[in-house]
VEXZA-309518 format. One line per 5 residues: their letters; for each residue x, y, z of C-alpha. Coordinates in steps of 0.001 Angstrom, whole numbers, plus 500000, padded with zeros to 6 digits. Layout:
<rs>
a> X,Y,Z  ...
</rs>
This chain:
<rs>
mrrai> 500000,500000,500000  502799,502427,500903  504495,501688,497612  501311,502488,495696  500867,505785,497577
cgmgv> 504516,506726,496972  504110,505873,493294  501081,508157,493086  503043,510929,494783  505943,510580,492356
glall> 503569,510556,489390  501723,513672,490596  504964,515533,491226  506283,514729,487782  503019,515738,486130
vwaaa> 503241,519054,487953  506788,519543,486597  505598,518654,483109  502828,521230,483391  505321,523814,484597
gnage> 507505,523008,481598  504546,523478,479280  503971,526867,480862  507494,527881,479870  509199,527238,483217
apdag> 512013,524679,482914  512348,522427,485976  515322,523158,488234  518037,520685,487200  519210,520395,490787
rvvar> 515766,519670,492194  515772,516467,494236  513228,514014,492826  514111,511031,495029  516432,510138,497890
vngvd> 517878,506700,498675  519627,506234,502018  520502,509912,502036  521764,509982,498411  519905,512451,496206
ityaq> 518609,511741,492705  518144,515045,490884  515893,516095,488061  519017,516430,485877  519818,512744,486431
fkahl> 516228,511781,485712  516153,513886,482514  519476,512472,481281  518179,508930,481801  514892,509807,480086
drler> 516736,511307,477104  518822,508148,476696  515718,505984,476729  513959,508174,474160  516983,508104,471858
dqrpi> 516906,504306,471879  513135,503894,471769  510431,506509,471228  509038,509507,473148  507850,508497,476603
ppery> 504581,510087,477812  504635,511973,481162  502311,509446,482753  505159,506929,482585  507722,509224,484239
geilq> 507021,507580,487594  508217,504250,486164  511420,505856,484920  512094,507398,488328  511410,504068,490042
alvqq> 513985,502439,487751  516562,505074,488776  515773,504408,492436  516304,500689,491900  519626,501379,490171
eiltq> 520744,503484,493119  519703,500793,495619  521685,498124,493746  524681,500430,493261  524800,501184,496970
ralae> 524583,497462,497754  527481,496695,495374  529604,499454,496917  528785,498244,500413  530079,494806,499451
gmdkd> 533318,496316,498110  532787,495273,494502  534303,498548,493304  537620,497367,494806  537659,494090,492865
pavvs> 540541,494321,490316  538441,492761,487548  535627,495272,488153  538100,498168,488329  539558,497076,484962
rleqv> 536112,496919,483358  535129,500311,484752  538322,501822,483388  537613,500404,479931  534097,501863,480027
rrnil> 535551,505238,481055  538001,505142,478133  535275,504181,475646  533056,507050,476804  535922,509549,476528
ieemv> 536789,508388,473006  533133,508465,471962  532732,512013,473257  535946,513170,471587  534797,511813,468230
krrvv> 531353,513364,468739  532834,516791,469537  535941,516919,467346  535094,514810,464287  531340,514636,463679
prisv> 530656,518419,463623  533176,518828,460792  531319,516441,458489  528719,517632,455989  527320,516308,452731
sdeev> 525563,518710,450393  522544,517918,448230  524716,518389,445142  527220,515818,446403  524373,513391,447028
rraye> 523027,513992,443515  526457,513368,441949  526915,510159,443948  523489,509010,442760  524257,509777,439107
dnksl> 527652,508050,439314  526244,504914,440950  522801,504444,439460  523422,500751,438943  523475,500337,442725
fsvet> 519904,501587,442899  518418,499476,440125  515711,497012,441104  514222,494001,439356  510686,494604,438122
vavsh> 507928,492583,436553  504553,493405,435033  501809,491329,436596  498032,490985,436529  495884,489093,438994
ilvks> 492376,488028,439828  491551,488047,443546  488676,485948,444896  487534,484791,448326  487690,481016,447929
qaeae> 490196,478529,446585  487446,476700,444711  486504,479850,442774  490152,480563,442034  490661,477018,440705
slrkq> 487553,477386,438542  488831,480638,437031  492221,479074,436405  490618,476235,434439  488704,478769,432367
leagk> 491946,480580,431587  493612,477323,430568  490653,476727,428281  491323,480028,426518  489145,482554,428373
dfael> 490416,486149,428315  492220,487076,431551  491190,490740,431504  487523,489904,431010  487520,487389,433859
akahs> 489282,489899,436107  486674,492571,435381  483869,490136,436073  485176,488337,439167  488101,490076,440884
edags> 487608,491433,444413  490481,493906,443928  488667,497153,443121  491937,498912,442325  492893,496623,439448
kekgg> 489737,494851,438192  488707,497680,435852  492193,497513,434336  491767,493842,433577  493581,492879,436764
slgmi> 496747,494745,435829  498971,495938,438703  501504,497419,436308  505206,497027,437122  506067,495902,440640
srgqt> 509414,495528,442364  510449,493275,445218  509135,494216,448620  505931,495813,447343  503590,492832,447697
etefe> 503017,489806,449928  505939,487355,449857  503900,484509,448346  502512,486809,445659  505928,488305,444898
eeafr> 507686,484963,444528  505115,483710,442039  505001,486985,440093  508767,486998,439550  508826,483278,438723
lkdge> 506244,483536,435933  507226,484007,432325  505495,486623,430195  501925,485410,429547  502153,482414,431911
ispvv> 499245,481679,434289  500098,480811,437886  498753,478141,440207  496384,479512,442856  498295,481671,445363
ktqfg> 496944,482276,448852  497698,485485,450792  496050,487265,453718  493780,488997,451168  492373,485847,449607
yhvlk> 493150,483612,446615  494924,484900,443528  495426,483748,439979  498336,485629,438407  499338,486320,434841
ggahg> 503023,487006,434274  504270,489979,432275  507520,491440,431022  510556,491358,433313  512863,494345,433535
tavkp> 514778,496696,435800  514116,500195,437076  516233,502742,438920  514860,504052,442195  514304,507837,442031
lgevk> 516760,510087,443858  514121,511218,446336  513626,507646,447486  517304,506940,448194  518667,510417,448977
eqirq> 518918,509963,452740  520359,506486,452338  523127,507916,450124  523747,510833,452479  524065,508537,455490
amvqi> 526504,506276,453652  528621,509274,452623  528571,510660,456171  529782,507320,457544  532587,507116,454983
rqqem> 533711,510672,455693  533450,510126,459420  535754,507107,459140  538193,509021,456921  538213,512031,459215
fqqfl> 538619,509866,462290  541620,508139,460732  543145,511544,459951  542395,512761,463471  544006,509614,464914
sdaek> 547025,509951,462640  547569,513565,463748  547224,512553,467397  549733,509729,466938  552263,512147,465416
qakve> 551981,514393,468472  552260,511534,470965  555466,510095,472348  555014,506339,471998  557368,503617,473194
lfedr> 556627,500013,472196  558156,497029,473981  556899,494151,471862  559560,491792,473235  557763,491942,476591
lr> 554552,490505,475122  555892,486935,475330
</rs>
């Protein structure tokens, strides 16, 4: 019962802070939001933890802030217990903590000294796209289909097609797909990833003019007619950010290597490889 009441109190307090923030008053970073055995947890610590969670997941609504604070309290309780048992003095733990410290320092240095110097203009993205269009080509196929609700009806239509019935006429008369039936069942050119897996596999397997076996998807039962196979290049707008991100990563690696090389030239390094054995 006490835990429930405390949880309500934490939730109310945090909702009040959220309301204050909405009114244009930023919460005091040093404000104590919890205390564990005399150790304060501040709003700044809470906000930093919240920001990390939102970077990795999605925005967290204020009504869940109490859960986040409770998690911080639990972390503090366990940390205090570990310290009380002297785990911070264990050589293996000390070594791991030092490695974490080094990794954080390197990450921050790269973030502050390398990343801000990297930029990729729209013109550079356009040139990279034009120079590498083959990388953005996709396999396509023209396909038509008739969609019905039952396998029996689909099998019946397939037999009619094998007997010489016109595919477009049967599609107009029987297909449940309102978007394609008036076009004789034609879906035009499709590329991989645009349709259900079962449908896609059959569409790309078919030769031009070939009729498929009945294909079942979540939408119902299909009879497909294969069309011409080809390739198409994705438009720049569709791949622009993908290209930009790839270029940023390449430049970041190049700039980091240059930054490291400059740092190595300024460092006094002594290697004693004979002592490794």
